[in-house]
One Martini backbone bead per residue (centre of mass of N, CA, C, O) as a GRO file, in nm:
protein
  107
    1MET     BB    1   1.055   0.276   1.439
    2LYS     BB    2   1.054  -0.016   1.322
    3LYS     BB    3   1.112  -0.329   1.392
    4LYS     BB    4   1.213  -0.602   1.231
    5GLU     BB    5   1.014  -0.795   1.390
    6GLU     BB    6   0.749  -0.618   1.296
    7LEU     BB    7   0.806  -0.705   1.017
    8PRO     BB    8   0.748  -0.843   0.740
    9GLU     BB    9   0.908  -1.084   0.552
   10CYS     BB   10   0.798  -0.949   0.313
   11PRO     BB   11   0.910  -0.683   0.124
   12VAL     BB   12   0.632  -0.592   0.013
   13ALA     BB   13   0.478  -0.587   0.282
   14THR     BB   14   0.664  -0.376   0.411
   15THR     BB   15   0.592  -0.145   0.209
   16VAL     BB   16   0.291  -0.148   0.261
   17SER     BB   17   0.306  -0.095   0.572
   18LEU     BB   18   0.441   0.205   0.524
   19VAL     BB   19   0.295   0.303   0.206
   20GLY     BB   20  -0.012   0.170   0.137
   21SER     BB   21  -0.161   0.428   0.135
   22LYS     BB   22  -0.306   0.654  -0.043
   23TRP     BB   23  -0.203   0.908   0.127
   24LYS     BB   24   0.100   0.845   0.146
   25LEU     BB   25   0.165   0.836  -0.162
   26LEU     BB   26   0.068   1.142  -0.204
   27ILE     BB   27   0.271   1.264  -0.006
   28ILE     BB   28   0.523   1.171  -0.151
   29ARG     BB   29   0.474   1.293  -0.415
   30ASN     BB   30   0.491   1.592  -0.307
   31LEU     BB   31   0.773   1.559  -0.157
   32LEU     BB   32   0.939   1.531  -0.421
   33GLN     BB   33   0.930   1.829  -0.496
   34ARG     BB   34   0.903   1.943  -0.183
   35PRO     BB   35   0.849   2.106   0.074
   36TRP     BB   36   0.578   2.105   0.312
   37ARG     BB   37   0.295   2.220   0.450
   38PHE     BB   38   0.016   2.119   0.600
   39ASN     BB   39  -0.195   2.300   0.448
   40GLU     BB   40  -0.094   2.245   0.168
   41LEU     BB   41  -0.161   1.944   0.171
   42ARG     BB   42  -0.460   1.964   0.239
   43ARG     BB   43  -0.536   2.125  -0.020
   44ASP     BB   44  -0.409   1.923  -0.238
   45LEU     BB   45  -0.563   1.676  -0.086
   46GLU     BB   46  -0.837   1.579  -0.186
   47GLY     BB   47  -1.028   1.446   0.095
   48ILE     BB   48  -0.855   1.503   0.334
   49SER     BB   49  -0.816   1.486   0.658
   50GLN     BB   50  -0.669   1.605   0.928
   51LYS     BB   51  -0.640   1.340   1.080
   52VAL     BB   52  -0.508   1.169   0.844
   53LEU     BB   53  -0.271   1.359   0.795
   54THR     BB   54  -0.150   1.345   1.082
   55GLU     BB   55  -0.118   1.035   1.105
   56SER     BB   56   0.061   0.999   0.849
   57LEU     BB   57   0.293   1.189   0.934
   58ARG     BB   58   0.357   1.045   1.203
   59SER     BB   59   0.422   0.771   1.088
   60MET     BB   60   0.643   0.854   0.881
   61GLU     BB   61   0.823   0.974   1.090
   62SER     BB   62   0.859   0.724   1.270
   63ASP     BB   63   0.972   0.554   1.004
   64GLY     BB   64   1.173   0.767   0.840
   65ILE     BB   65   1.043   0.909   0.568
   66ILE     BB   66   1.022   1.176   0.728
   67THR     BB   67   1.046   1.523   0.807
   68ARG     BB   68   1.037   1.755   1.084
   69THR     BB   69   1.029   2.116   1.073
   70VAL     BB   70   1.085   2.360   1.328
   71TYR     BB   71   1.033   2.698   1.334
   72PRO     BB   72   1.136   2.989   1.528
   73GLU     BB   73   0.838   3.133   1.507
   74VAL     BB   74   0.593   3.401   1.454
   75PRO     BB   75   0.445   3.183   1.372
   76PRO     BB   76   0.477   2.869   1.349
   77ARG     BB   77   0.687   2.659   1.143
   78VAL     BB   78   0.608   2.367   0.933
   79GLU     BB   79   0.801   2.111   0.774
   80TYR     BB   80   0.785   1.871   0.517
   81ALA     BB   81   1.008   1.594   0.435
   82LEU     BB   82   1.221   1.389   0.284
   83SER     BB   83   1.407   1.141   0.347
   84ASP     BB   84   1.630   0.923   0.233
   85ILE     BB   85   1.426   0.695   0.240
   86GLY     BB   86   1.199   0.847   0.089
   87GLU     BB   87   1.370   0.921  -0.166
   88SER     BB   88   1.388   0.606  -0.252
   89MET     BB   89   1.081   0.621  -0.373
   90ARG     BB   90   1.097   0.751  -0.659
   91PRO     BB   91   1.098   0.509  -0.856
   92VAL     BB   92   0.832   0.400  -0.763
   93ILE     BB   93   0.651   0.649  -0.830
   94ASN     BB   94   0.742   0.669  -1.131
   95ALA     BB   95   0.633   0.385  -1.212
   96MET     BB   96   0.339   0.446  -1.133
   97ALA     BB   97   0.305   0.682  -1.334
   98ASP     BB   98   0.374   0.519  -1.589
   99PHE     BB   99   0.144   0.321  -1.557
  100GLY     BB  100  -0.096   0.525  -1.554
  101ILE     BB  101  -0.044   0.638  -1.832
  102ALA     BB  102  -0.060   0.370  -1.999
  103TYR     BB  103  -0.337   0.284  -1.905
  104LYS     BB  104  -0.493   0.533  -2.017
  105GLN     BB  105  -0.403   0.492  -2.316
  106ASN     BB  106  -0.521   0.171  -2.328
  107ASN     BB  107  -0.844   0.255  -2.229
   0.00000   0.00000   0.00000
């Protein structure tokens, strides 16, 4: 998790630094539905590379936005879900969806 001193002073810049990439926002969008496994995310997020997905998930886990649960099974099963902090992004993602719908209807 980033320390307060490492974050930008502007709250919008802080949010952008945590979830501002295209892929992180789409990962959050998916995780708002339910927990997902790595390969499910990779199949659903058309165009994302394994490397970028891995880096994005690790970064968001480190920042406390998502949780990673490893189930002691053979073969191992890992699920990613939103943490409480990640869940608090729901109104932001919903507002982005509403904007996208309105924009498409008006253009």
